[in-house]
C-alpha positions in Angstrom: 0.0 0.0 0.0 2.1 3.3 -1.1 2.3 7.6 0.1 2.4 10.5 -2.5 5.8 11.5 -3.6 7.1 15.0 -4.3 8.6 16.9 -7.2 12.4 16.6 -7.2 14.7 19.3 -8.6 18.1 18.7 -10.3 20.8 21.4 -10.0 23.4 22.2 -12.5 26.5 20.1 -12.1 28.9 22.9 -11.2 26.6 24.0 -8.4 26.1 20.4 -7.3 29.9 19.9 -7.1 30.4 23.1 -5.1 27.7 22.1 -2.7 28.7 18.6 -2.1 32.3 19.7 -1.3 30.9 20.7 2.1 28.8 17.5 2.7 30.3 16.7 6.1 30.3 19.2 9.0 33.7 20.8 9.4 33.6 21.8 13.0 31.3 21.8 16.0 29.5 24.9 14.8 28.8 23.3 11.5 27.4 20.2 13.2 25.2 22.2 15.5 23.8 24.1 12.6 23.1 20.8 10.8 21.4 19.3 13.8 19.3 22.5 14.3 18.2 22.5 10.6 17.3 18.8 10.9 15.3 19.5 14.1 13.4 22.2 12.3 12.0 19.8 9.7 10.3 17.9 12.5 9.6 20.8 14.9 5.8 20.7 14.3 5.7 17.2 15.7 8.2 17.4 18.5 5.5 17.8 21.2 4.3 15.8 24.2 0.8 15.7 22.7 1.7 14.4 19.3 3.0 11.3 17.7 6.1 11.8 15.6 9.2 10.2 14.0 12.5 8.5 14.7 15.2 9.8 12.4 18.7 8.6 11.7 21.5 9.5 9.2 24.1 6.9 8.3 27.4 7.8 6.8 29.7 5.0 5.8 29.4 2.5 8.8 28.3 4.9 11.5 25.2 6.7 12.8 26.1 10.5 12.4 22.7 11.7 13.6 19.9 9.9 15.5 17.0 11.6 17.2 13.3 11.1 18.2 10.6 13.6 17.8 7.1 13.4 19.4 5.7 10.5 21.4 5.8 6.8 21.0 2.8 6.3 23.3 0.4 9.2 23.9 -1.5 7.3 26.7 1.6 6.6 28.7 3.6 9.7 27.8 6.6 7.7 26.3 8.7 9.8 23.9 10.2 8.4 20.7 13.8 7.4 21.2 16.7 5.5 19.5 15.2 2.1 20.6 11.6 2.9 19.6 10.3 0.1 17.4 8.2 0.9 14.3 6.2 -1.2 11.8 7.9 -0.2 8.5 5.2 -1.5 6.2 6.3 -2.2 2.7 9.9 -1.2 3.5 9.9 -4.8 4.8 9.8 -6.2 1.2 13.6 -6.0 0.9 14.0 -8.5 3.7 11.6 -10.9 2.0 13.5 -10.5 -1.2 16.8 -11.1 0.6 15.3 -14.3 2.2 14.4 -15.6 -1.2 17.9 -14.8 -2.6 19.6 -16.5 0.3 17.6 -19.7 -0.6 18.6 -19.2 -4.3 22.2 -18.8 -3.1 21.8 -22.1 -1.2 20.7 -23.8 -4.4 17.2 -24.5 -3.1 15.2 -22.5 -5.6 15.6 -20.3 -8.7 14.1 -16.9 -9.3 12.9 -18.3 -12.6 11.0 -21.2 -11.0 7.3 -21.3 -11.8 5.6 -20.4 -8.5 3.3 -23.5 -8.9 6.4 -25.6 -8.3 6.3 -24.4 -4.7 2.6 -23.3 -4.4 0.7 -26.0 -6.3 -2.7 -24.7 -5.1 -2.2 -21.6 -7.2 -4.3 -21.7 -10.5 -2.8 -22.3 -13.9 -3.4 -19.0 -15.7 -2.1 -20.4 -19.0 1.2 -18.6 -18.6 3.7 -19.3 -15.8 4.4 -16.8 -13.1 8.0 -16.8 -11.8 9.3 -15.9 -8.4 11.2 -13.1 -10.1 7.9 -11.6 -11.3 6.5 -11.8 -7.8 9.4 -9.8 -6.5 9.3 -7.2 -9.3 5.6 -6.6 -9.3 5.2 -7.9 -12.8 3.2 -11.1 -12.0 -0.3 -9.7 -12.9 -1.6 -11.0 -9.6 -4.4 -9.0 -8.0 -3.5 -7.3 -4.8 -4.7 -9.3 -1.8 -5.4 -6.2 0.4 -7.9 -4.9 -2.2 -9.3 -8.4 -2.6 -9.9 -8.8 1.2 -11.5 -5.3 1.4 -13.7 -6.0 -1.6 -14.6 -9.2 0.0 -16.0 -7.4 3.1 -13.0 -7.4 5.4 -12.1 -4.5 7.6 -8.7 -3.6 9.1 -10.1 -4.2 12.6 -10.8 -7.8 11.6 -8.2 -10.5 12.0 -6.8 -11.7 8.6 -4.5 -14.7 8.6 -2.0 -16.2 6.1 -4.5 -19.0 5.3 -7.3 -16.6 4.5 -5.0 -14.5 2.4 -3.6 -17.5 0.4 -7.2 -18.7 -0.2 -8.2 -15.2 -1.5 -5.3 -15.1 -3.9 -5.8 -18.7 -5.1 -9.5 -18.1 -5.7 -8.8 -15.6 -8.5 -9.6 -17.0 -12.0 -7.9 -14.2 -13.9 -4.9 -11.8 -13.7 -4.7 -8.1 -14.1 -2.5 -8.6 -17.1 -0.3 -11.3 -18.6 2.8 -12.0 -16.5 5.8 -9.9 -17.5 3.8 -7.5 -19.6 3.3 -4.7 -17.1 4.6 -3.4 -13.8 1.8 -2.9 -11.2 2.6 -2.9 -7.4 1.0 -5.9 -5.8 1.3 -7.0 -2.2 0.2 -10.5 -3.3 3.6 -11.1 -4.9 5.5 -10.6 -1.7 3.0 -12.4 0.5 3.5 -15.4 -1.8 7.2 -15.0 -1.8 7.1 -15.3 2.0 5.0 -18.5 1.6 7.6 -19.9 -0.8 10.4 -19.1 1.7 8.5 -21.1 4.4 7.8 -24.1 2.2 11.4 -24.3 0.8 13.2 -23.7 4.0 10.8 -25.6 6.3 10.9 -22.6 8.7 8.5 -19.8 9.2 9.5 -16.5 7.5 9.9 -14.8 10.9 12.2 -17.6 12.0 14.2 -17.8 8.8 14.8 -14.0 8.6 15.8 -14.0 12.3 18.3 -16.9 11.8 19.7 -15.8 8.4 19.5 -12.0 8.5 18.6 -10.3 11.8 20.6 -12.3 14.3 23.8 -12.5 12.2 23.7 -8.7 11.7 23.0 -8.0 15.4 19.6 -6.5 14.6 18.3 -7.4 18.1 15.2 -5.2 18.0 14.0 -6.4 14.6 11.4 -9.1 13.8 8.7 -10.1 11.4 5.5 -9.8 13.6 3.0 -12.4 12.6 0.5 -12.0 15.5 -1.1 -8.5 16.0 -1.5 -9.4 19.7 2.2 -10.2 20.1 4.0 -8.0 22.6 6.8 -6.0 21.0 9.1 -4.4 23.6 9.7 -0.7 22.9 7.0 -0.5 20.2 5.7 2.9 19.2 1.9 2.8 18.8 0.4 4.1 15.5 -2.1 6.9 15.3 -4.4 8.7 12.9 -6.1 12.1 13.4 -9.5 11.7 15.0 -12.2 12.8 12.6 -13.9 15.1 15.1 -10.7 17.2 15.6 -10.4 20.3 13.5 -7.2 21.7 15.0 -4.7 19.6 17.0 -3.5 22.6 18.9 -6.8 23.4 20.5 -7.5 19.9 21.8 -5.6 17.4 23.9 -4.0 14.3 22.4 -6.7 12.0 23.8 -9.3 13.6 21.6 -7.1 14.6 18.7 -5.7 11.1 17.8 -7.0 7.6 17.8 -5.1 4.3 17.5 -4.6 3.1 13.9 -3.2 -0.5 14.2 -4.7 -3.1 11.9 -5.3 -6.7 13.1 -4.0 -8.3 9.9 -1.3 -10.9 10.5 0.2 -11.6 7.1 4.0 -11.5 6.6 6.1 -11.1 3.5 4.7 -8.0 2.0 5.2 -6.1 5.3 5.2 -6.6 9.1 8.9 -6.0 9.9 9.2 -4.1 13.1 12.6 -2.4 13.6 14.5 0.6 14.9 16.5 3.4 13.3 19.6 1.8 14.9 19.0 -1.7 13.6 18.5 -0.3 10.1 22.1 1.0 10.1 23.3 -2.6 10.5 21.2 -3.6 7.4 22.3 -0.5 5.5 26.0 -1.3 6.2 25.5 -4.9 4.9 24.9 -3.5 1.4 28.5 -2.2 1.3 30.3 -4.9 3.2 28.1 -8.0 3.2 28.2 -10.2 6.3 24.9 -11.8 5.2 24.6 -12.8 1.6 27.1 -11.5 -1.0 28.0 -8.5 -3.0 26.5 -10.3 -6.1 23.3 -10.9 -4.2 22.9 -7.2 -3.3 23.8 -6.1 -6.8 21.0 -8.4 -8.0 18.5 -6.7 -5.6 19.4 -3.3 -7.1 19.2 -4.3 -10.7 16.2 -2.8 -12.4 13.6 -5.2 -13.9 12.9 -5.6 -17.6 9.4 -6.3 -19.0 8.9 -8.9 -21.8 8.9 -6.1 -24.4 12.3 -4.8 -23.2 11.0 -1.8 -21.2 12.9 -1.2 -18.0 11.2 -0.5 -14.7 12.5 1.3 -11.7 12.0 -1.6 -9.4 14.5 -4.3 -8.6 14.0 -7.0 -5.9 12.4 -5.2 -2.9 14.1 -1.9 -3.8 13.3 1.0 -6.0 16.1 2.7 -8.0 15.9 6.3 -9.0 17.6 9.7 -8.8 17.3 12.7 -6.5 19.0 16.0 -7.1 21.4 14.4 -9.6 22.4 11.5 -7.3 21.5 7.9 -7.7 19.1 6.6 -5.0 18.0 3.2 -3.7 15.0 3.4 -1.5 11.7 1.9 -0.4 8.8 3.4 1.6 6.1 1.8 3.7 2.6 2.6 5.1 0.5 0.3 7.3 -2.2 1.6 9.6 -0.8 4.8 11.1 2.8 3.8 10.5 4.9 5.5 7.8 8.5 4.7 6.9 11.2 5.5 4.4 14.8 4.1 4.0 16.6 6.3 1.5 20.2 5.4 0.4 22.6 7.4 -1.7 25.1 4.6 -2.6 27.7 6.9 -4.4 28.0 9.0 -1.2 27.6 6.2 1.3 24.9 8.2 3.1 21.4 6.9 4.1 18.5 8.4 5.9 15.8 6.4 7.9 12.6 8.2 8.8 10.2 6.0 10.8 6.9 7.6 11.9 3.8 6.6 13.9 1.1 8.8 12.4 -0.8 8.6 9.2 -0.2 12.2 8.1 3.5 11.8 8.1 5.5 12.4 4.9 8.7 10.3 5.5 9.7 10.3 1.9 9.8 14.0 1.6 11.3 14.5 5.1 14.0 11.9 4.3 14.9 13.9 1.2 15.1 17.1 3.1 17.3 15.6 5.8 19.6 14.1 3.1 20.0 17.5 1.4 21.3 18.9 4.7 23.8 16.1 5.4 24.9 15.9 1.8 25.5 19.6 1.7 23.0 20.2 -1.1 21.2 23.6 -1.5 17.8 22.9 0.1 15.0 22.2 -2.3 12.8 23.9 0.3 14.1 27.2 -1.2 13.0 26.0 -4.6 9.6 25.0 -3.1 9.2 28.5 -1.8 10.2 29.9 -5.1 7.5 27.7 -6.7 5.0 28.8 -4.1 5.8 32.4 -5.0 4.8 31.9 -8.6 1.9 34.2 -8.9 -1.5 32.7 -8.7 -3.9 34.0 -11.3 -7.6 34.8 -10.7 -10.0 32.8 -12.8 -13.7 33.3 -13.3 -16.2 30.7 -12.2 -16.7 29.8 -15.8 -13.0 29.2 -16.4 -12.9 26.9 -13.3 -16.1 25.1 -14.0 -15.0 23.9 -17.5 -12.4 21.6 -15.9 -14.7 19.9 -13.4 -15.7 16.3 -13.7 -14.4 12.7 -13.5 -11.2 11.7 -15.3 -9.9 8.2 -15.9 -6.4 7.0 -16.5 -6.5 5.1 -19.8 -4.2 2.2 -18.8 -4.9 1.6 -15.1 -8.6 2.8 -15.0 -7.8 4.9 -11.9 -10.3 7.7 -11.4 -9.7 11.3 -10.3 -12.5 13.9 -9.7 -12.2 17.6 -10.0 -14.8 19.7 -8.2 -15.6 23.5 -8.1 -16.7 24.9 -4.8 -16.1 28.1 -2.9 -14.5 29.8 -5.9 -11.7 27.2 -6.3 -11.0 23.8 -7.9 -10.1 20.8 -5.8 -9.0 17.2 -6.6 -10.8 14.5 -4.7 -8.7 11.4 -4.0 -10.1 8.7 -1.7 -11.7 10.7 1.2 -9.3 13.6 0.8 -9.7 17.0 -0.9 -6.7 18.8 -2.3 -7.1 22.4 -3.3 -5.6 23.4 -6.6 -3.8 26.8 -7.0 -4.3 28.3 -10.5 -1.0 29.3 -12.2 -2.8 29.9 -15.5 -6.1 29.2 -17.2 -5.1 25.6 -17.8 -2.3 25.0 -15.3 -2.8 24.3 -11.5 -0.5 23.4 -8.6 -1.3 20.8 -6.0 0.2 21.1 -2.5 2.4 23.6 -0.7 5.2 22.8 -1.2 4.1 21.5 -4.6 3.7 17.8 -5.0 2.2 17.8 -8.5 1.1 20.0 -11.3 -2.1 19.5 -13.3 -2.5 20.8 -16.8 -5.9 20.6 -18.6 -6.3 20.2 -22.3 -9.4 21.1 -24.3 -11.1 18.6 -26.5 -10.0 18.5 -30.1 -10.7 16.3 -33.1 -8.2 13.7 -32.1 -8.6 13.5 -28.3 -11.2 14.2 -25.7 -10.7 16.7 -22.9 -8.0 15.5 -20.6 -5.8 16.2 -17.6 -2.1 15.6 -17.3 -0.8 15.1 -13.8 2.9 15.5 -13.4 4.8 14.4 -10.2 8.4 13.4 -9.7 9.0 14.4 -13.3 6.5 11.8 -14.7 3.3 12.7 -16.4 0.1 10.7 -16.6 -2.9 11.5 -18.8 -6.4 11.2 -17.5 -9.3 11.4 -20.0 -12.5 13.1 -19.1 -15.5 10.8 -18.6 -18.8 11.7 -20.2 -21.2 11.4 -17.2 -24.6 10.0 -18.0 -27.8 11.6 -16.6 -30.0 8.7 -15.4 -33.6 8.6 -14.4 -34.8 6.6 -11.3 -36.2 4.0 -13.7 -32.9 3.7 -15.5 -31.1 3.3 -12.2 -33.5 0.6 -11.1 -32.3 -1.6 -14.0 -29.0 -2.1 -12.2 -30.5 -3.0 -8.8 -30.2 -6.6 -7.7 -27.9 -9.2 -6.2 -24.7 -10.2 -7.9 -22.6 -13.3 -7.1 -18.8 -12.6 -6.9 -17.2 -16.1 -6.8 -13.7 -14.7 -6.8 -14.5 -12.7 -3.6 -16.6 -15.4 -2.0 -19.5 -13.0 -1.4 -22.5 -11.3 -3.1 -22.9 -7.7 -3.9 -26.3 -6.1 -3.6 -27.3 -2.8 -5.3 -30.5 -1.0 -4.4 -32.2 2.3 -5.4 -32.4 4.4 -2.2 -33.4 8.1 -2.1 -33.0 8.4 -5.8 -29.4 7.0 -5.9 -28.0 3.6 -6.7 -26.3 2.3 -3.6 -24.2 -0.8 -2.8 -25.5 -2.4 0.4 -23.3 -3.9 3.0 -24.5 -4.8 6.5 -21.1 -3.7 8.0 -20.7 -0.4 6.2 -22.8 2.7 5.3 -24.6 2.4 2.0 -22.7 4.9 -0.1 -24.2 6.2 -3.3 -22.6 5.2 -6.6 -21.8 8.1 -8.9 -22.9 7.6 -12.6 -20.1 7.9 -15.2 -20.8 6.8 -18.8 -23.6 4.4 -19.6 -23.4 1.3 -17.4 -20.4 2.7 -15.5 -20.4 4.0 -11.9 -17.8 5.1 -9.4 -17.6 4.7 -5.6 -14.5 6.5 -4.5 -11.7 4.9 -6.5 -13.7 1.8 -7.0 -15.5 1.6 -10.4 -18.3 -0.7 -11.5 -19.0 -1.6 -15.1 -22.3 -3.4 -15.7 -22.7 -5.9 -18.6 -25.8 -6.4 -20.7 -26.9 -9.5 -22.5 -28.1 -9.7 -26.1 -31.6 -8.7 -24.9 -30.2 -5.5 -23.3 -30.8 -6.6 -19.7 -28.1 -6.3 -17.1 -26.3 -9.7 -16.6 -23.3 -8.9 -14.5 -20.9 -6.3 -13.2 -17.1 -5.9 -13.2 -15.2 -4.3 -10.4 -12.0 -2.3 -10.8 -10.1 -1.0 -7.9 -6.6 0.0 -9.1 -4.7 -3.0 -8.2 -7.6 -5.3 -8.9 -8.9 -5.1 -12.5 -12.0 -6.5 -14.2 -13.2 -8.8 -11.4 -16.5 -10.2 -12.7 -19.7 -10.8 -10.7 -22.8 -12.5 -12.2 -26.4 -11.4 -11.6 -28.5 -13.8 -9.6 
């Protein structure tokens, strides 16, 4: 499950060379200034009534900065410290990938094995799926988190390995042919963890402890398989309480609530660790005590799709560039936990940012910390320069023309633009992001900017569209022609639909003039009409199917990492 990234700026090489010449503090005054600047990044959260973050900077084989900001436990008043333990979410994937590679190094499996060799209960999809494809998110497998939620599960429920394996194996189709696309899927790493267990004869937590954590001296690190397990030193995870409008006017008991799911899967996540232990893991990339240099080079080798296109993901790690320097990184988010481990291999400098509240932006904060300790001119100054770009005043008519629903052509992801209170806003999940107009067709999202949106009018060749650019990459979203439906037309979609791949039925009913999906455990949310036979509910979209007689026969569900899951009308 991933957090929004930010726009990265690349400086001219002469300026970069000048700046990096002063990467290390030259004296006590320099160091004090560096530490104060780092503290300032987290000052908003360094309070006794707020969760926060543990932060560490690693240079070569030592911790050069380590500090805690905010509280590990709001109820008990325990501050975050160097031994605070955090769930690092998907940052865990590199440990699962390393476990698989250790077994490959032992000669017990190959990355090019068909997964059915080790998991015979998985369906035959007509094309084999390899372990490598699991680890590079190119398998086409539907994401189990989305599958369980679509199947009616809540994060407060307990979800086990057995339930998860059953949900994945129940799927009759893939999102795409294996090797043809790259789409992040937690199912791949969950199954990789299952393969480690079957091949080694040990649980993944036990295998990782014996082969990785214990040899490296990572005493406070573990895969946690039981949500009720006691974890000494654990920082609890929090989310903002919905009733709270301003954290500074309320005490922490009413401002925050616990946000710790009860799901017990391992492989795709669930590593609990500290900023200190992550140094030992980071050091192993340069001087392997576990594995080999060849193994870690393999983890950092970008994947290649069947058509030759390269992706930015290796084996549990994402390769990229920030401010002209190569990076190896991975973030994580689970419940209220947020994490980022960012490495600059050419400079032997890494930053770990581990946080225990859902609003945290560890990726962005890790980048800002890295800028300081690498001696780069801060991008915050560039953010401010961007923020100073003059906003233009647009008329209601100029704003209204860009409202509506937009769909990404390849993934089917939906974005909604609304006009209210004299401004445009982008709706994403349950959040609203105000857009600042920089021109009649260009808008900025976030302060500092995390993306720009440019709208394009309809022409003979293409419909109206929106280009969203973040991290230097642009995605086109095409405007959806929304259908106006009468109550009688909406009634045609009402009924019960059997979803065999989810192990449940979906029921749709016309209530108060709107088509709603009914669920005894959740509020009946209205579906928003899109084109004919298409509806949206947040980022979930429904596409109804008609038979030769024109009657509705079924519906397909699309939820980003789950595509075209078919349910049949009863």
